[in-house]
N, C-alpha and C positions, 0 to 999 in steps of 0.2 A: 355504450355510445362511443363511436369514434370521436376522438377529440382533436383531430388534425386542424380543423378550422379554428377552434378555441386557441390552440397553441399559436397558429399563424397570426391571429388578431392580436394576441398578447405580445408577440415578439416583434411585430412590425414597429419600427421606431417612429414613423410618421403617422399621426392621426389623419392627416390629409390623404395619405396613400390609401388607408383603409376606407375612408369616406368616398374617395373617388371611385374605388372599385365597387363598393356597395351601391353608390348612386348610379353608376353606369348600368346597373342591372335592374333599376327601377323603371318600369315602362309606364306609359300613361294609363289612367284609370278613371274611376268615378269621382274625380276631384279636380279642382282648379287651384292654381297658385297665383298670388299677387306678390311680387317681389319688392323689397326695399321700400316699404311704406315708412314714412318718417313719423316717429313718435316724440322726437325732441330735435333740438337744433344741432347737436354734436354729430361729427362724422360717423360715429358708431351707434348712433341712436336711431336705428332703423330696424324693421322686422319683416319677415316673410310670413305670409298668411296662406294656409292651405284650407280650402273649404270643400266639403262634399258637394257634389252636383245637386242643385236645387235644395240646398239645406234650408230647413226652417226650424228655428229654435233648437239648434244642436248644442250640446255641452261644449265648452271651450277648454282646450288643454294648452297651456303656455309652457313651452319647453325651454329651459335654461341649460345650455351645454356646459361641459367641463373644459379644463385646460389650465388648471392650477392658477387661475386668475391672471394668466399671462398669455394665453393664446386661444384660438378658436374663432370660427365665423359661422354665421347662420346657413350659408350655402352647403356646408358639410353634412347637413342632417336631413336631406331630402329622403333618405332611406328610412328614417324614423317618422318624419312628419306625414309623408304621403300615405303610408298604410294606416295611420291613425285617422287621417281624413277619410280614406276609403271606408273605414269602419264606422263613420258617422259623426266624427268630432271635428269642429273647427279647430285646427292646430296651428299655433303661432310660435315662431322661433325668433326671438329678439337677439340682436347683437347688443353688447354692453361694453363699457369702458374696461380696459385691461391694463395691467402693468407691463412696461412703463407706458405712459406716465402715471396711470391711475393707481390709487391706493384706497384702502378701506376708508370710507364706505361708498366710494363712487359706484361700484358695481351694484350695490344694494339700492342706491338712489335711482340708477338706471332701471333696475328691475321693477321698482315701484312705479316709476314713471311709465314704463311699458304697460303694466297692469292698469294704470289709470287710463291710458289711451284705449286699451282694450275695453274697459268698462264703458267708456264713452262712445265707442265706434263699432265694436264687433257685431252689433246687432244688424248693421247694414250688410254684413256678409253671411247672415243666417245663424249667427251665434247667440246663445242664451247668456246674456250678461248677468243673469242671476244664477248661473251654474258654471263657475270658473274654477278650474283645477290648475295648480302649479305642478309641473313635472321637471325634475332636474337630475343631472348626473354629475357626480364628483363635485367640483367647484360650483357647478350649477345647482346641485342638490343643496349645497350650503346656502346659495341665494334663495332657493325656494323655502328652505327651512327658516331662514331669518325673516323673510317676508311674512311667513305664516305665524311665527312665534313672537317676534319682537314688533309690537304694534306701531312703533314710531315711524317705520319706513313707509308703509302705506298711509299712515296717519298724516304724513306731510302732504298728501294729495286728497285728504278728506275721506279716506277709506279706512275700513277696519277689517282685519282678517277674520274676525268672528262673524261678520255679517256679509262681507264681500267676497270671501273665498268659500267654496263648497267643500274643498278638500285639497290635499297635496300628496305628491309621491316623490320620495327621495331614493335615488339609486346610487349605491356606493359612495355615500356622502361623508364628508368630514364634519362632524357635529360637536366633537369634544376632543380637540387635537392639541391641547397645550401639554407641555411647553413647546415653543417653536425652536427648532434647531437649524432650519434652513435660513441662511442670511437673507435671501430674497424675500421669504415669507415674513421674516422679522421686519424688513423694510415695508412690505405691503401692509402689514397690520399694525405697525407702529410700536411705540413704547409706553402707551397709556395703560389703562385698565383692560388687559387682554381678556378678562372674563366676560366683558361686554361684547367681545367679538365671537363668542361661542353660542351656537343655537341652544345647547342644552341649558344654558343659564336662564333662558326665558320660558321654560316650561312652567305652565300653571294649570289651573283647572278648567281652562276655557279653550283648549286647542280644538281646531276643526279636525275631522276624520283624516287619518294619514295612513299611507302604505309605505313601509320602509323595506327596501330590497337591497341585498348585497350578494356578492359571490364569496363562497367559502375560501377560494384560493386567490383572493385579491391580495396582491403584494404591494399595492400602491397606497390604498387607504384601508386601514385595518377594519375588518368587519366588526370589531368591538365598538366602533363609533355607532353603528346601527343598533347593536345590542343594548348599549347604555342608553341611547336616546329612547328606544322603544320601551325599555323598562321604566324610565323616568316618566314618560308620557302615560303609560298604563297606571303607574302609581298615583298619578294626578287625575285619573278618571277618563282619559282620552280613549277614543276608539282607534285602535292600532291594528293594522294588518302587517305582520312581520314575516318576510320570506327570505330564506337563505338558500341560494341555488348552489348545490354541492360542487359543481364542476365549472362554475363561471369565475372569471377573473375580472379585473378592473375595466378593461375595454370590451371584453366579450359580452358583458351584461348589456351594453348598448348595441353591439353588433347583432345580438339576437333579435332585435326589432326588424332587421332586414328580411324581406320575404323569403330569401333563399337560405336564411340561417335560423329560422324560427325553431328548427329541431334542436338547437343548442340548449334552449330552455324556453318555457312558456311565458316569458315575462310580458310580451306584448298582449297576450290573452289575459294575463293577470291584471295588467294595468287597465285594459278595456273593461274587464269585469268590475274592478273597483270603481271606476268612474260611473259605469251604468248603475251599479247597485247603490252607490252613494247619491247619485242624482235622483233615483227613484223615490225615496222618501220626500225629497224636496218637491218633486212633481205632484205627489199625492197630497202634500200639504197645500200646494197652490190650488189643486182642484177642490179641496175641502173649503178653502177660503172663499171660493166663488160660487158655492152652492147656495 
């Protein structure tokens, strides 16, 4: 495989530059977008919703983007959300509070608040609110993992990941990243019991199905984060799909969602397959209950 695109994506300094390029190549399709829906009162508590045309009871994917808890915005990810919507999923991209001024756990509280809004409202856009998947990359994968594993965040809104999430997908996520050496991350996560900021600390025997993906040549977040979390989840009886893409790095694992870059790796197809297969048993159970 020629790796020129992978190298280009990894070396571009600006995530915005990558996103603008990929978004400019996304044409209209069998989906609609509603932008900047408010899920809270804060300036960053809005979300974009991509829905398949004439969707009826479509599984919902909530995508949390990365940015080291310090950058990012929902408009950057049209190239990811639109193809997922075209594949038949109501796809939602929330903004959330970032540093500065936000610190742990503000971004988790925003993530939980967004999921609560989705649970209450996404049905009107054709989404199945009993089939919700969290998808995240990097810092966004951290948010997805914490919402799925540490019950307190969704619990603040009367939700429980064991019953209100169908599954979750983490891409190149930091799940077990102590000790902290970066002074900014030390400020973001504070000086308390840092073990309680780590997703791996909350693994138990009740996790929802998960897909964990990473790139072997990721130099930003060590793939060992994925390996350790996957091993811990399996040891506690969770259903884990673990995929390591041999030629992907930290940014290209997201770039490969773009229609013109799917040849980099089949991650979009793998995510689509995971959501469909994980939703299928739920749909069968619902049919059995109504016989």
